[in-house]
C-alpha positions in Angstrom: 5.1 54.1 -19.6 6.8 51.1 -21.3 6.2 47.7 -20.2 9.1 45.7 -20.5 9.0 41.8 -20.7 11.0 39.8 -18.4 12.1 36.2 -18.8 11.5 33.7 -16.2 14.5 32.4 -14.4 15.0 28.6 -14.2 13.3 27.7 -10.9 13.2 24.5 -8.9 10.0 22.4 -8.2 10.0 23.5 -4.6 10.1 27.2 -5.7 7.4 26.7 -8.3 5.0 25.0 -5.8 5.9 27.6 -3.3 2.4 29.0 -3.4 1.1 28.6 0.0 -2.0 26.4 -0.9 0.0 24.0 -3.2 2.8 23.8 -0.7 0.3 22.9 2.2 -1.5 20.4 -0.1 1.8 18.6 -0.7 2.7 18.7 2.9 -0.6 17.3 3.9 -0.2 14.6 1.4 3.1 13.7 2.4 2.2 13.5 6.2 -0.8 11.2 5.2 1.5 9.0 3.2 4.1 8.6 5.8 1.2 7.6 8.2 -0.1 4.9 6.0 3.5 3.9 5.1 4.0 3.4 8.9 0.7 1.5 9.1 2.0 -0.6 6.2 5.3 -1.5 8.0 3.5 -3.4 10.6 0.3 -4.7 8.7 1.2 -7.4 6.3 -1.3 -6.7 3.5 -0.7 -3.0 3.3 2.3 -1.9 1.2 4.7 0.5 2.8 7.0 1.5 -0.1 4.4 2.9 -2.6 3.3 5.3 0.2 6.7 6.3 0.9 7.5 7.1 -2.8 4.5 9.4 -2.9 5.6 11.1 0.6 9.1 11.8 -0.7 7.7 13.1 -4.0 5.5 15.4 -2.0 7.9 16.3 0.5 10.4 17.5 -2.3 7.8 19.8 -3.3 6.9 21.3 -0.1 9.5 20.6 2.6 12.8 19.3 1.1 14.3 18.8 4.6 11.5 16.2 5.3 12.4 14.5 2.0 16.0 14.2 3.1 15.0 12.6 6.4 13.2 10.0 4.3 16.2 9.3 2.2 18.6 9.2 5.2 16.4 6.6 6.9 18.3 3.3 7.7 15.6 1.0 6.6 13.6 2.6 3.9 16.2 5.2 2.6 18.1 2.8 0.4 15.0 1.5 -1.4 13.6 5.0 -1.7 17.3 6.1 -3.3 17.4 3.2 -5.7 14.0 3.9 -7.0 14.8 7.6 -7.2 18.1 7.1 -8.9 17.6 4.0 -11.1 14.0 3.4 -11.3 15.3 0.1 -9.5 13.5 -2.3 -7.2 15.4 -5.2 -5.3 14.8 -9.0 -6.7 13.4 -10.1 -3.2 11.1 -7.1 -3.2 9.8 -8.0 -6.6 9.4 -11.8 -5.7 7.6 -10.7 -2.6 5.4 -8.2 -4.3 4.4 -10.6 -7.2 3.7 -13.3 -4.7 1.6 -11.3 -2.6 -0.2 -10.4 -5.8 -0.8 -14.0 -6.7 -2.1 -14.9 -3.3 -4.5 -11.9 -3.3 -5.8 -13.0 -6.6 -6.7 -16.4 -5.2 -8.5 -14.9 -2.2 -10.6 -12.9 -4.6 -11.1 -15.8 -7.0 -12.4 -18.0 -4.0 -14.4 -15.1 -2.2 -15.8 -12.9 -5.1 -19.5 -12.8 -5.2 -19.5 -11.7 -8.8 -17.7 -14.0 -11.4 -16.4 -10.8 -13.4 -14.4 -9.8 -10.3 -11.6 -12.3 -10.4 -11.1 -11.3 -14.1 -11.1 -7.7 -13.5 -8.6 -8.0 -10.5 -6.5 -10.6 -12.3 -6.0 -8.2 -15.2 -5.1 -5.2 -12.9 -2.6 -7.5 -10.9 -1.3 -8.9 -14.2 -0.4 -5.5 -15.3 0.9 -4.3 -12.1 3.1 -7.6 -11.6 4.4 -7.0 -15.3 5.6 -3.5 -14.0 7.1 -4.7 -11.0 8.9 -7.5 -12.5 10.4 -5.5 -15.3 11.8 -2.9 -13.4 15.8 -3.2 -13.0 17.4 -4.4 -10.0 19.7 -2.0 -8.4 23.3 -1.8 -9.6 25.6 -2.6 -6.8 28.2 0.1 -7.1 25.8 3.1 -7.0 25.4 3.8 -3.6 25.3 7.5 -2.9 24.1 9.0 0.3 20.8 10.9 0.4 22.6 14.2 1.0 24.5 13.9 -2.1 21.3 12.7 -3.9 19.3 15.7 -3.0 22.5 18.0 -3.9 22.8 16.4 -7.4 19.5 16.8 -8.4 16.9 19.8 -9.0 13.9 17.8 -7.9 12.6 14.3 -7.7 12.6 11.8 -10.8 9.1 11.0 -11.7 
């Protein structure tokens, strides 16, 4: 008998992670992140958007219909689409994020039991603030609907 080699066809990220365990892992991760994002929507010190970004990424790998629901959400959908399409953060969100980081550092500085803690936290927050501040702002004319976004892409942008 002769063994023939077959070339692998191009497959989407959803098909690549179609193994039941991987799909279940991504789905569980997405649900946990959506839950944390909902808690963050009502608690001022817990961020919402980073959890929803991770949830969107995980849903695209496990349950694309759920990812579509996040992209179509009236409150969070536009920010998620801006990040996915352009890597963009709105200016108001940048200002709010950097301001909260600064307030957080002051709290650590005033309450830390060890003098190294404010230095370590300050370095981490400076790096994070620099990343946030250097992201582009969304371009005004590039609004696509979530359905067009999913149809136009093979998977989420990392």
